All heavy atoms as a GROMACS GRO file, in nm:
protein
  507
    1MET      N    1  15.503   9.955   1.137
    1MET     CA    2  15.403   9.852   1.112
    1MET      C    3  15.275   9.920   1.062
    1MET      O    4  15.231  10.017   1.119
    1MET     CB    5  15.378   9.774   1.239
    1MET     CG    6  15.272   9.674   1.215
    1MET     SD    7  15.200   9.572   1.338
    1MET     CE    8  15.276   9.550   1.476
    2ASN      N    9  15.218   9.867   0.956
    2ASN     CA   10  15.091   9.920   0.905
    2ASN      C   11  14.973   9.841   0.956
    2ASN      O   12  14.981   9.720   0.975
    2ASN     CB   13  15.089   9.914   0.753
    2ASN     CG   14  15.137  10.041   0.690
    2ASN    OD1   15  15.146  10.144   0.757
    2ASN    ND2   16  15.167  10.037   0.561
    3ASN      N   17  14.865   9.908   0.978
    3ASN     CA   18  14.742   9.845   1.023
    3ASN      C   19  14.684   9.767   0.904
    3ASN      O   20  14.649   9.827   0.804
    3ASN     CB   21  14.643   9.952   1.070
    3ASN     CG   22  14.514   9.895   1.122
    3ASN    OD1   23  14.473   9.786   1.083
    3ASN    ND2   24  14.446   9.968   1.206
    4VAL      N   25  14.676   9.638   0.915
    4VAL     CA   26  14.626   9.554   0.807
    4VAL      C   27  14.492   9.493   0.844
    4VAL      O   28  14.458   9.383   0.800
    4VAL     CB   29  14.728   9.443   0.768
    4VAL    CG1   30  14.850   9.504   0.701
    4VAL    CG2   31  14.766   9.360   0.887
    5SER      N   32  14.418   9.561   0.926
    5SER     CA   33  14.288   9.511   0.971
    5SER      C   34  14.193   9.495   0.854
    5SER      O   35  14.189   9.579   0.765
    5SER     CB   36  14.225   9.609   1.073
    5SER     OG   37  14.310   9.624   1.182
    6PRO      N   38  14.113   9.389   0.856
    6PRO     CA   39  14.015   9.369   0.749
    6PRO      C   40  13.894   9.461   0.769
    6PRO      O   41  13.872   9.513   0.877
    6PRO     CB   42  13.974   9.225   0.766
    6PRO     CG   43  13.992   9.198   0.912
    6PRO     CD   44  14.111   9.281   0.953
    7LEU      N   45  13.818   9.476   0.663
    7LEU     CA   46  13.690   9.547   0.671
    7LEU      C   47  13.587   9.446   0.717
    7LEU      O   48  13.573   9.337   0.661
    7LEU     CB   49  13.651   9.600   0.532
    7LEU     CG   50  13.514   9.668   0.522
    7LEU    CD1   51  13.516   9.798   0.599
    7LEU    CD2   52  13.479   9.691   0.377
    8LEU      N   53  13.519   9.476   0.826
    8LEU     CA   54  13.415   9.386   0.880
    8LEU      C   55  13.281   9.457   0.874
    8LEU      O   56  13.267   9.569   0.920
    8LEU     CB   57  13.448   9.351   1.026
    8LEU     CG   58  13.583   9.284   1.052
    8LEU    CD1   59  13.607   9.271   1.201
    8LEU    CD2   60  13.591   9.151   0.983
    9LYS      N   61  13.183   9.391   0.814
    9LYS     CA   62  13.050   9.448   0.801
    9LYS      C   63  12.947   9.361   0.874
    9LYS      O   64  12.948   9.239   0.861
    9LYS     CB   65  13.009   9.459   0.654
    9LYS     CG   66  13.088   9.557   0.575
    9LYS     CD   67  13.036   9.565   0.433
    9LYS     CE   68  13.116   9.667   0.352
    9LYS     NZ   69  13.063   9.683   0.216
   10GLY      N   70  12.862   9.427   0.949
   10GLY     CA   71  12.752   9.361   1.016
   10GLY      C   72  12.623   9.428   0.974
   10GLY      O   73  12.622   9.520   0.893
   11LYS      N   74  12.512   9.385   1.030
   11LYS     CA   75  12.383   9.441   0.993
   11LYS      C   76  12.376   9.589   1.021
   11LYS      O   77  12.322   9.666   0.942
   11LYS     CB   78  12.273   9.368   1.073
   11LYS     CG   79  12.136   9.411   1.039
   11LYS     CD   80  12.032   9.333   1.115
   11LYS     CE   81  11.892   9.384   1.085
   11LYS     NZ   82  11.790   9.316   1.162
   12ASN      N   83  12.432   9.634   1.134
   12ASN     CA   84  12.420   9.775   1.173
   12ASN      C   85  12.554   9.844   1.198
   12ASN      O   86  12.558   9.952   1.255
   12ASN     CB   87  12.336   9.787   1.301
   12ASN     CG   88  12.197   9.739   1.279
   12ASN    OD1   89  12.130   9.780   1.185
   12ASN    ND2   90  12.149   9.649   1.365
   13VAL      N   91  12.664   9.782   1.154
   13VAL     CA   92  12.793   9.840   1.183
   13VAL      C   93  12.896   9.802   1.076
   13VAL      O   94  12.886   9.694   1.014
   13VAL     CB   95  12.845   9.795   1.322
   13VAL    CG1   96  12.875   9.647   1.324
   13VAL    CG2   97  12.963   9.876   1.368
   14ILE      N   98  12.991   9.892   1.051
   14ILE     CA   99  13.105   9.863   0.964
   14ILE      C  100  13.230   9.899   1.044
   14ILE      O  101  13.243  10.010   1.094
   14ILE     CB  102  13.101   9.946   0.834
   14ILE    CG1  103  12.980   9.908   0.752
   14ILE    CG2  104  13.230   9.926   0.755
   14ILE    CD1  105  12.963   9.995   0.628
   15LEU      N  106  13.321   9.803   1.060
   15LEU     CA  107  13.449   9.828   1.126
   15LEU      C  108  13.554   9.830   1.014
   15LEU      O  109  13.567   9.737   0.939
   15LEU     CB  110  13.480   9.718   1.227
   15LEU     CG  111  13.380   9.702   1.340
   15LEU    CD1  112  13.416   9.585   1.429
   15LEU    CD2  113  13.369   9.828   1.421
   16ARG      N  114  13.630   9.939   1.009
   16ARG     CA  115  13.729   9.957   0.904
   16ARG      C  116  13.852  10.025   0.959
   16ARG      O  117  13.853  10.073   1.070
   16ARG     CB  118  13.669  10.044   0.792
   16ARG     CG  119  13.623  10.179   0.845
   16ARG     CD  120  13.600  10.279   0.736
   16ARG     NE  121  13.543  10.400   0.787
   16ARG     CZ  122  13.609  10.494   0.857
   16ARG    NH1  123  13.737  10.474   0.887
   16ARG    NH2  124  13.550  10.602   0.899
   17LYS      N  125  13.955  10.027   0.876
   17LYS     CA  126  14.077  10.099   0.915
   17LYS      C  127  14.045  10.249   0.922
   17LYS      O  128  13.957  10.299   0.849
   17LYS     CB  129  14.186  10.078   0.809
   17LYS     CG  130  14.240   9.938   0.805
   17LYS     CD  131  14.356   9.933   0.710
   17LYS     CE  132  14.322   9.842   0.594
   17LYS     NZ  133  14.431   9.826   0.501
   18PRO      N  134  14.116  10.324   1.005
   18PRO     CA  135  14.095  10.467   1.010
   18PRO      C  136  14.136  10.532   0.878
   18PRO      O  137  14.220  10.480   0.806
   18PRO     CB  138  14.190  10.515   1.123
   18PRO     CG  139  14.228  10.392   1.196
   18PRO     CD  140  14.213  10.277   1.105
   19LYS      N  141  14.078  10.646   0.850
   19LYS     CA  142  14.115  10.726   0.735
   19LYS      C  143  14.131  10.872   0.781
   19LYS      O  144  14.088  10.908   0.888
   19LYS     CB  145  14.014  10.712   0.621
   19LYS     CG  146  13.873  10.745   0.660
   19LYS     CD  147  13.778  10.712   0.544
   19LYS     CE  148  13.634  10.745   0.587
   19LYS     NZ  149  13.542  10.719   0.479
   20ASP      N  150  14.196  10.951   0.700
   20ASP     CA  151  14.231  11.088   0.738
   20ASP      C  152  14.108  11.170   0.777
   20ASP      O  153  14.116  11.251   0.870
   20ASP     CB  154  14.304  11.159   0.624
   20ASP     CG  155  14.445  11.101   0.605
   20ASP    OD1  156  14.497  11.038   0.698
   20ASP    OD2  157  14.500  11.119   0.495
   21SER      N  158  13.995  11.149   0.716
   21SER     CA  159  13.876  11.228   0.747
   21SER      C  160  13.822  11.194   0.886
   21SER      O  161  13.738  11.267   0.940
   21SER     CB  162  13.767  11.208   0.641
   21SER     OG  163  13.727  11.075   0.637
   22ASP      N  164  13.869  11.087   0.948
   22ASP     CA  165  13.825  11.051   1.084
   22ASP      C  166  13.875  11.154   1.188
   22ASP      O  167  13.819  11.163   1.296
   22ASP     CB  168  13.875  10.912   1.123
   22ASP     CG  169  13.807  10.801   1.045
   22ASP    OD1  170  13.695  10.825   0.995
   22ASP    OD2  171  13.866  10.694   1.032
   23VAL      N  172  13.979  11.228   1.155
   23VAL     CA  173  14.033  11.326   1.247
   23VAL      C  174  13.925  11.426   1.289
   23VAL      O  175  13.905  11.451   1.410
   23VAL     CB  176  14.154  11.401   1.187
   23VAL    CG1  177  14.195  11.521   1.272
   23VAL    CG2  178  14.272  11.306   1.169
   24ASN      N  179  13.852  11.481   1.194
   24ASN     CA  180  13.748  11.578   1.227
   24ASN      C  181  13.633  11.516   1.305
   24ASN      O  182  13.577  11.579   1.394
   24ASN     CB  183  13.696  11.647   1.100
   24ASN     CG  184  13.800  11.738   1.039
   24ASN    OD1  185  13.880  11.799   1.110
   24ASN    ND2  186  13.801  11.746   0.908
   25ASP      N  187  13.600  11.391   1.274
   25ASP     CA  188  13.495  11.325   1.348
   25ASP      C  189  13.537  11.298   1.492
   25ASP      O  190  13.459  11.316   1.584
   25ASP     CB  191  13.456  11.190   1.281
   25ASP     CG  192  13.394  11.211   1.145
   25ASP    OD1  193  13.330  11.316   1.125
   25ASP    OD2  194  13.409  11.122   1.060
   26TYR      N  195  13.661  11.257   1.509
   26TYR     CA  196  13.713  11.234   1.643
   26TYR      C  197  13.715  11.362   1.724
   26TYR      O  198  13.676  11.368   1.840
   26TYR     CB  199  13.852  11.173   1.634
   26TYR     CG  200  13.912  11.138   1.770
   26TYR    CD1  201  13.862  11.033   1.845
   26TYR    CD2  202  14.018  11.214   1.821
   26TYR    CE1  203  13.917  11.001   1.970
   26TYR    CE2  204  14.073  11.182   1.945
   26TYR     CZ  205  14.022  11.076   2.018
   26TYR     OH  206  14.075  11.047   2.141
   27LEU      N  207  13.757  11.470   1.659
   27LEU     CA  208  13.761  11.600   1.725
   27LEU      C  209  13.622  11.647   1.765
   27LEU      O  210  13.601  11.704   1.870
   27LEU     CB  211  13.827  11.702   1.631
   27LEU     CG  212  13.863  11.838   1.686
   27LEU    CD1  213  13.958  11.825   1.805
   27LEU    CD2  214  13.925  11.925   1.580
   28ALA      N  215  13.524  11.618   1.682
   28ALA     CA  216  13.385  11.659   1.710
   28ALA      C  217  13.324  11.583   1.828
   28ALA      O  218  13.229  11.632   1.890
   28ALA     CB  219  13.298  11.640   1.586
   29CYS      N  220  13.376  11.465   1.859
   29CYS     CA  221  13.323  11.386   1.970
   29CYS      C  222  13.348  11.450   2.106
   29CYS      O  223  13.281  11.417   2.202
   29CYS     CB  224  13.385  11.247   1.970
   29CYS     SG  225  13.321  11.142   1.839
   30LYS      N  226  13.444  11.537   2.116
   30LYS     CA  227  13.483  11.602   2.242
   30LYS      C  228  13.545  11.499   2.336
   30LYS      O  229  13.535  11.378   2.316
   30LYS     CB  230  13.364  11.670   2.311
   30LYS     CG  231  13.290  11.769   2.222
   30LYS     CD  232  13.371  11.894   2.203
   30LYS     CE  233  13.287  11.999   2.133
   30LYS     NZ  234  13.340  12.047   2.012
   31GLN      N  235  13.604  11.546   2.437
   31GLN     CA  236  13.672  11.460   2.535
   31GLN      C  237  13.598  11.476   2.666
   31GLN      O  238  13.634  11.558   2.748
   31GLN     CB  239  13.818  11.502   2.546
   31GLN     CG  240  13.903  11.396   2.609
   31GLN     CD  241  14.050  11.417   2.579
   31GLN    OE1  242  14.086  11.448   2.468
   31GLN    NE2  243  14.133  11.400   2.678
   32THR      N  244  13.495  11.397   2.687
   32THR     CA  245  13.415  11.406   2.809
   32THR      C  246  13.462  11.304   2.912
   32THR      O  247  13.521  11.202   2.876
   32THR     CB  248  13.266  11.383   2.780
   32THR    OG1  249  13.251  11.246   2.736
   32THR    CG2  250  13.212  11.478   2.672
   33LYS      N  251  13.434  11.329   3.038
   33LYS     CA  252  13.471  11.235   3.141
   33LYS      C  253  13.406  11.100   3.118
   33LYS      O  254  13.466  10.994   3.138
   33LYS     CB  255  13.433  11.289   3.280
   33LYS     CG  256  13.527  11.394   3.330
   33LYS     CD  257  13.492  11.433   3.472
   33LYS     CE  258  13.596  11.530   3.524
   33LYS     NZ  259  13.578  11.561   3.666
   34GLU      N  260  13.280  11.103   3.075
   34GLU     CA  261  13.207  10.977   3.052
   34GLU      C  262  13.274  10.893   2.944
   34GLU      O  263  13.293  10.773   2.958
   34GLU     CB  264  13.063  11.007   3.014
   34GLU     CG  265  12.980  10.884   2.990
   34GLU     CD  266  12.836  10.914   2.952
   34GLU    OE1  267  12.805  11.032   2.929
   34GLU    OE2  268  12.758  10.820   2.947
   35LEU      N  269  13.315  10.958   2.834
   35LEU     CA  270  13.379  10.887   2.724
   35LEU      C  271  13.515  10.833   2.767
   35LEU      O  272  13.549  10.718   2.738
   35LEU     CB  273  13.394  10.981   2.604
   35LEU     CG  274  13.445  10.922   2.476
   35LEU    CD1  275  13.353  10.812   2.426
   35LEU    CD2  276  13.461  11.029   2.370
   36ILE      N  277  13.593  10.913   2.837
   36ILE     CA  278  13.724  10.870   2.884
   36ILE      C  279  13.711  10.752   2.979
   36ILE      O  280  13.785  10.654   2.971
   36ILE     CB  281  13.800  10.985   2.951
   36ILE    CG1  282  13.821  11.102   2.853
   36ILE    CG2  283  13.932  10.938   3.009
   36ILE    CD1  284  13.896  11.066   2.728
   37ARG      N  285  13.615  10.759   3.071
   37ARG     CA  286  13.592  10.648   3.165
   37ARG      C  287  13.552  10.520   3.091
   37ARG      O  288  13.595  10.411   3.125
   37ARG     CB  289  13.484  10.685   3.267
   37ARG     CG  290  13.533  10.749   3.391
   37ARG     CD  291  13.431  10.751   3.501
   37ARG     NE  292  13.303  10.807   3.461
   37ARG     CZ  293  13.271  10.935   3.467
   37ARG    NH1  294  13.355  11.022   3.518
   37ARG    NH2  295  13.154  10.979   3.429
   38MET      N  296  13.469  10.535   2.987
   38MET     CA  297  13.421  10.420   2.910
   38MET      C  298  13.540  10.343   2.850
   38MET      O  299  13.537  10.221   2.841
   38MET     CB  300  13.327  10.466   2.801
   38MET     CG  301  13.269  10.353   2.718
   38MET     SD  302  13.152  10.407   2.595
   38MET     CE  303  13.257  10.479   2.472
   39TYR      N  304  13.645  10.415   2.811
   39TYR     CA  305  13.762  10.351   2.751
   39TYR      C  306  13.872  10.322   2.854
   39TYR      O  307  13.983  10.287   2.818
   39TYR     CB  308  13.816  10.436   2.637
   39TYR     CG  309  13.727  10.432   2.515
   39TYR    CD1  310  13.651  10.542   2.479
   39TYR    CD2  311  13.716  10.317   2.439
   39TYR    CE1  312  13.566  10.538   2.369
   39TYR    CE2  313  13.632  10.311   2.331
   39TYR     CZ  314  13.558  10.422   2.295
   39TYR     OH  315  13.476  10.416   2.188
   40GLY      N  316  13.840  10.340   2.982
   40GLY     CA  317  13.933  10.305   3.088
   40GLY      C  318  14.040  10.409   3.114
   40GLY      O  319  14.143  10.379   3.174
   41GLY      N  320  14.017  10.532   3.067
   41GLY     CA  321  14.118  10.637   3.084
   41GLY      C  322  14.109  10.709   3.218
   41GLY      O  323  14.015  10.690   3.294
   42ASP      N  324  14.207  10.792   3.242
   42ASP     CA  325  14.216  10.870   3.365
   42ASP      C  326  14.147  11.006   3.342
   42ASP      O  327  14.185  11.080   3.254
   42ASP     CB  328  14.363  10.891   3.400
   42ASP     CG  329  14.384  10.965   3.530
   42ASP    OD1  330  14.285  11.007   3.592
   42ASP    OD2  331  14.500  10.978   3.570
   43THR      N  332  14.048  11.036   3.422
   43THR     CA  333  13.969  11.160   3.404
   43THR      C  334  14.013  11.274   3.495
   43THR      O  335  13.953  11.380   3.493
   43THR     CB  336  13.820  11.132   3.426
   43THR    OG1  337  13.801  11.090   3.562
   43THR    CG2  338  13.766  11.029   3.331
   44ARG      N  339  14.120  11.254   3.570
   44ARG     CA  340  14.159  11.356   3.669
   44ARG      C  341  14.217  11.483   3.608
   44ARG      O  342  14.202  11.589   3.666
   44ARG     CB  343  14.258  11.298   3.769
   44ARG     CG  344  14.192  11.195   3.861
   44ARG     CD  345  14.294  11.132   3.950
   44ARG     NE  346  14.370  11.037   3.867
   44ARG     CZ  347  14.460  10.954   3.912
   44ARG    NH1  348  14.490  10.951   4.040
   44ARG    NH2  349  14.522  10.871   3.832
   45ASN      N  350  14.285  11.474   3.495
   45ASN     CA  351  14.350  11.591   3.437
   45ASN      C  352  14.308  11.611   3.291
   45ASN      O  353  14.394  11.629   3.204
   45ASN     CB  354  14.501  11.576   3.447
   45ASN     CG  355  14.549  11.576   3.590
   45ASN    OD1  356  14.515  11.663   3.667
   45ASN    ND2  357  14.626  11.475   3.625
   46LEU      N  358  14.179  11.610   3.263
   46LEU     CA  359  14.132  11.625   3.125
   46LEU      C  360  14.159  11.766   3.075
   46LEU      O  361  14.138  11.864   3.143
   46LEU     CB  362  13.981  11.601   3.117
   46LEU     CG  363  13.937  11.455   3.120
   46LEU    CD1  364  13.786  11.446   3.102
   46LEU    CD2  365  14.006  11.376   3.011
   47LYS      N  366  14.207  11.772   2.951
   47LYS     CA  367  14.227  11.899   2.883
   47LYS      C  368  14.145  11.899   2.756
   47LYS      O  369  14.113  11.792   2.703
   47LYS     CB  370  14.376  11.917   2.849
   47LYS     CG  371  14.465  11.919   2.972
   47LYS     CD  372  14.611  11.922   2.932
   47LYS     CE  373  14.697  11.915   3.057
   47LYS     NZ  374  14.832  11.878   3.027
   48PRO      N  375  14.111  12.015   2.704
   48PRO     CA  376  14.039  12.019   2.577
   48PRO      C  377  14.115  11.946   2.466
   48PRO      O  378  14.239  11.955   2.458
   48PRO     CB  379  14.026  12.167   2.544
   48PRO     CG  380  14.043  12.236   2.675
   48PRO     CD  381  14.138  12.150   2.754
   49LEU      N  382  14.043  11.871   2.385
   49LEU     CA  383  14.104  11.798   2.274
   49LEU      C  384  14.142  11.896   2.164
   49LEU      O  385  14.059  11.979   2.124
   49LEU     CB  386  14.002  11.695   2.222
   49LEU     CG  387  14.053  11.595   2.119
   49LEU    CD1  388  14.160  11.506   2.179
   49LEU    CD2  389  13.935  11.509   2.070
   50THR      N  390  14.263  11.889   2.114
   50THR     CA  391  14.309  11.975   2.006
   50THR      C  392  14.311  11.901   1.874
   50THR      O  393  14.308  11.777   1.872
   50THR     CB  394  14.449  12.030   2.035
   50THR    OG1  395  14.543  11.920   2.031
   50THR    CG2  396  14.457  12.098   2.171
   51LEU      N  397  14.324  11.975   1.765
   51LEU     CA  398  14.334  11.914   1.633
   51LEU      C  399  14.458  11.824   1.627
   51LEU      O  400  14.456  11.715   1.574
   51LEU     CB  401  14.339  12.021   1.525
   51LEU     CG  402  14.355  11.973   1.382
   51LEU    CD1  403  14.240  11.881   1.342
   51LEU    CD2  404  14.362  12.091   1.288
   52GLN      N  405  14.568  11.871   1.686
   52GLN     CA  406  14.692  11.790   1.691
   52GLN      C  407  14.670  11.660   1.767
   52GLN      O  408  14.718  11.554   1.724
   52GLN     CB  409  14.806  11.872   1.751
   52GLN     CG  410  14.939  11.800   1.747
   52GLN     CD  411  14.985  11.772   1.604
   52GLN    OE1  412  14.959  11.848   1.512
   52GLN    NE2  413  15.050  11.659   1.586
   53ASP      N  414  14.597  11.667   1.877
   53ASP     CA  415  14.566  11.546   1.954
   53ASP      C  416  14.487  11.448   1.869
   53ASP      O  417  14.513  11.325   1.868
   53ASP     CB  418  14.483  11.578   2.079
   53ASP     CG  419  14.557  11.659   2.182
   53ASP    OD1  420  14.681  11.651   2.189
   53ASP    OD2  421  14.487  11.732   2.256
   54ALA      N  422  14.388  11.497   1.796
   54ALA     CA  423  14.303  11.412   1.713
   54ALA      C  424  14.386  11.348   1.601
   54ALA      O  425  14.372  11.230   1.573
   54ALA     CB  426  14.187  11.492   1.656
   55LYS      N  427  14.473  11.427   1.538
   55LYS     CA  428  14.558  11.372   1.432
   55LYS      C  429  14.649  11.264   1.487
   55LYS      O  430  14.666  11.159   1.425
   55LYS     CB  431  14.642  11.484   1.370
   55LYS     CG  432  14.563  11.577   1.280
   55LYS     CD  433  14.656  11.686   1.224
   55LYS     CE  434  14.579  11.780   1.137
   55LYS     NZ  435  14.666  11.888   1.086
   56ARG      N  436  14.708  11.288   1.600
   56ARG     CA  437  14.798  11.192   1.664
   56ARG      C  438  14.724  11.062   1.697
   56ARG      O  439  14.775  10.953   1.674
   56ARG     CB  440  14.859  11.254   1.789
   56ARG     CG  441  14.971  11.176   1.851
   56ARG     CD  442  15.036  11.244   1.970
   56ARG     NE  443  14.960  11.354   2.026
   56ARG     CZ  444  15.003  11.481   2.027
   56ARG    NH1  445  15.118  11.513   1.978
   56ARG    NH2  446  14.927  11.576   2.078
   57HIS      N  447  14.602  11.076   1.745
   57HIS     CA  448  14.522  10.956   1.780
   57HIS      C  449  14.492  10.871   1.656
   57HIS      O  450  14.510  10.749   1.659
   57HIS     CB  451  14.393  11.000   1.850
   57HIS     CG  452  14.304  10.888   1.887
   57HIS    ND1  453  14.330  10.805   1.992
   57HIS    CD2  454  14.190  10.844   1.831
   57HIS    CE1  455  14.234  10.713   2.001
   57HIS    NE2  456  14.149  10.735   1.903
   58VAL      N  457  14.447  10.935   1.551
   58VAL     CA  458  14.413  10.862   1.428
   58VAL      C  459  14.540  10.800   1.369
   58VAL      O  460  14.537  10.684   1.325
   58VAL     CB  461  14.339  10.952   1.328
   58VAL    CG1  462  14.325  10.884   1.193
   58VAL    CG2  463  14.202  10.990   1.382
   59GLU      N  464  14.650  10.871   1.370
   59GLU     CA  465  14.774  10.816   1.317
   59GLU      C  466  14.820  10.695   1.398
   59GLU      O  467  14.869  10.598   1.345
   59GLU     CB  468  14.885  10.922   1.312
   59GLU     CG  469  14.869  11.019   1.200
   59GLU     CD  470  14.864  10.953   1.061
   59GLU    OE1  471  14.947  10.861   1.035
   59GLU    OE2  472  14.777  10.990   0.983
   60TYR      N  473  14.801  10.702   1.530
   60TYR     CA  474  14.838  10.591   1.617
   60TYR      C  475  14.757  10.464   1.582
   60TYR      O  476  14.812  10.355   1.574
   60TYR     CB  477  14.814  10.629   1.764
   60TYR     CG  478  14.837  10.517   1.860
   60TYR    CD1  479  14.966  10.476   1.895
   60TYR    CD2  480  14.729  10.449   1.916
   60TYR    CE1  481  14.986  10.373   1.983
   60TYR    CE2  482  14.750  10.346   2.006
   60TYR     CZ  483  14.877  10.306   2.038
   60TYR     OH  484  14.896  10.203   2.123
   61ILE      N  485  14.629  10.482   1.559
   61ILE     CA  486  14.543  10.368   1.524
   61ILE      C  487  14.580  10.313   1.386
   61ILE      O  488  14.576  10.194   1.362
   61ILE     CB  489  14.394  10.407   1.529
   61ILE    CG1  490  14.356  10.443   1.672
   61ILE    CG2  491  14.306  10.294   1.479
   61ILE    CD1  492  14.218  10.502   1.684
   62LYS      N  493  14.619  10.402   1.293
   62LYS     CA  494  14.651  10.360   1.160
   62LYS      C  495  14.781  10.279   1.154
   62LYS      O  496  14.800  10.200   1.065
   62LYS     CB  497  14.666  10.482   1.067
   62LYS     CG  498  14.533  10.546   1.031
   62LYS     CD  499  14.549  10.679   0.964
   62LYS     CE  500  14.607  10.670   0.826
   62LYS     NZ  501  14.604  10.801   0.757
   63SER      N  502  14.867  10.298   1.252
   63SER     CA  503  14.997  10.230   1.247
   63SER      C  504  14.990  10.087   1.300
   63SER      O  505  14.897  10.043   1.356
   63SER     CB  506  15.101  10.306   1.325
   63SER     OG  507  15.068  10.313   1.461
   0.00000   0.00000   0.00000
């Protein structure tokens, strides 16, 4: 299944489908306990985010 989400633009935000260059941005965000908690994740066994993890995450959202 392909992500067919529309492009949504607001005064201060643009929501769009992921693109390949988002991998590096996602990787740069780091995986902090605060960020994981904000998205409802489990912070007990955090590991450093890898390039492969970032690619997998963006591909998951794109599908």
